[in-house]
C-alpha positions in Angstrom: -21.5 9.4 -0.5 -21.0 6.7 2.2 -19.2 3.5 1.3 -21.2 0.3 1.9 -19.1 -0.4 5.0 -19.9 3.0 6.5 -23.5 2.6 5.6 -23.6 -0.7 7.6 -21.9 1.0 10.5 -24.3 3.9 10.5 -27.3 1.5 10.3 -26.0 -0.5 13.2 -25.4 2.6 15.3 -28.9 3.7 14.4 -30.4 0.4 15.6 -28.5 0.6 18.9 -29.6 4.2 19.4 -33.2 3.2 18.7 -33.0 0.6 21.5 -31.4 3.0 24.0 -33.5 6.2 23.5 -37.2 6.7 23.2 -37.8 10.3 22.0 -37.0 11.5 18.5 -34.9 14.3 19.8 -32.8 12.0 22.0 -32.3 9.7 19.0 -31.3 12.5 16.8 -28.9 14.0 19.3 -27.3 10.6 20.0 -27.0 9.8 16.3 -25.4 13.2 15.6 -22.8 12.6 18.4 -22.0 9.2 17.1 -21.6 10.4 13.6 -19.3 13.2 14.7 -17.2 10.6 16.5 -17.1 8.4 13.4 -16.2 11.4 11.3 -13.4 12.3 13.7 -12.0 8.8 13.5 -12.1 8.8 9.7 -10.4 12.1 9.5 -7.7 10.9 11.9 -7.1 7.9 9.7 -7.0 10.1 6.6 -4.4 12.3 8.2 -2.3 9.2 9.0 -2.6 8.0 5.4 -1.7 11.4 4.0 1.4 11.6 6.3 2.5 8.1 5.4 2.1 8.7 1.6 4.1 12.0 1.8 6.9 10.6 3.9 10.4 10.6 2.4 11.3 7.1 3.6 10.5 4.2 1.3 9.8 2.1 4.3 6.9 4.3 5.3 5.6 5.6 2.0 6.4 2.6 0.0 4.7 -0.2 1.8 1.4 0.0 -0.1 3.0 0.0 -3.5 5.3 -2.8 -2.3 2.3 -4.9 -1.4 0.7 -4.2 -4.7 3.9 -5.2 -6.6 4.3 -8.4 -4.6 0.7 -9.4 -5.4 1.1 -8.4 -9.1 4.3 -10.4 -9.4 2.6 -13.5 -7.8 -0.3 -13.1 -10.2 2.0 -12.7 -13.2 3.9 -15.8 -12.2 0.9 -18.0 -11.4 -1.3 -16.9 -14.4 1.2 -16.1 -17.2 4.8 -17.0 -16.6 4.5 -20.5 -15.0 2.0 -21.8 -17.6 4.1 -20.5 -20.5 7.4 -21.8 -19.1 5.8 -25.2 -18.3 4.4 -25.4 -21.9 7.7 -24.4 -23.5 9.7 -26.8 -21.3 7.4 -29.8 -22.1 7.0 -29.1 -25.8 10.5 -27.9 -26.7 12.6 -29.9 -24.2 10.4 -32.8 -23.2 10.6 -31.8 -19.5 8.3 -33.9 -17.4 9.0 -32.5 -14.0 7.0 -30.1 -12.0 7.4 -26.3 -11.7 7.3 -24.5 -8.3 3.8 -23.7 -7.3 3.1 -20.5 -5.5 0.1 -20.5 -3.1 -1.7 -17.4 -4.3 -4.6 -17.6 -1.9 -3.5 -14.8 0.3 -1.9 -12.6 -2.4 -5.1 -12.8 -4.5 -7.3 -11.8 -1.6 -5.1 -8.8 -1.0 -4.8 -7.9 -4.7 -8.5 -8.2 -5.3 -9.1 -6.0 -2.3 -6.7 -3.4 -3.6 -8.3 -3.6 -7.0 -11.7 -3.3 -5.6 -10.8 -0.2 -3.7 -9.3 1.2 -6.9 -12.4 0.4 -8.8 -14.5 2.2 -6.2 -12.3 5.2 -6.4 -12.7 5.2 -10.2 -16.4 5.0 -9.8 -16.3 8.0 -7.4 -14.5 10.0 -10.0 -16.8 9.1 -12.8 -19.9 9.8 -10.7 -18.3 13.1 -9.8 -18.7 12.5 -6.0 -14.9 12.3 -5.5 -13.3 15.3 -4.0 -9.7 16.2 -3.4 -9.4 16.7 0.4 -5.8 17.7 0.2 -6.6 21.1 -1.4 -9.1 22.2 1.3 
């Protein structure tokens, strides 16, 4: 099953091909060639991702988990820790100062993107369209 992004790419490629070719056979052949090229690019990226994930160095294999942890820590501070500490400091100690504020705009965009991809993967597994490409 194609992701929404791939569907948009395929639709755009189809529109371009419709503009360039007139016969159905020419359109089909051009579409097939473009899809083969897209598949080759995706397979190349998948190979890179697999190699990175299996690498022994934490600087290569660990960058994705690191980004996830940084985003999770920023979310935990902004949504849980800072409000609790501020409340405790004001109620228990009468503290009237300000606590450091973390701009979570960028980290939340990254975290929501990562969670969205994780949710899509879970949906794939539940819909039984997921397949393990490493065992092929």
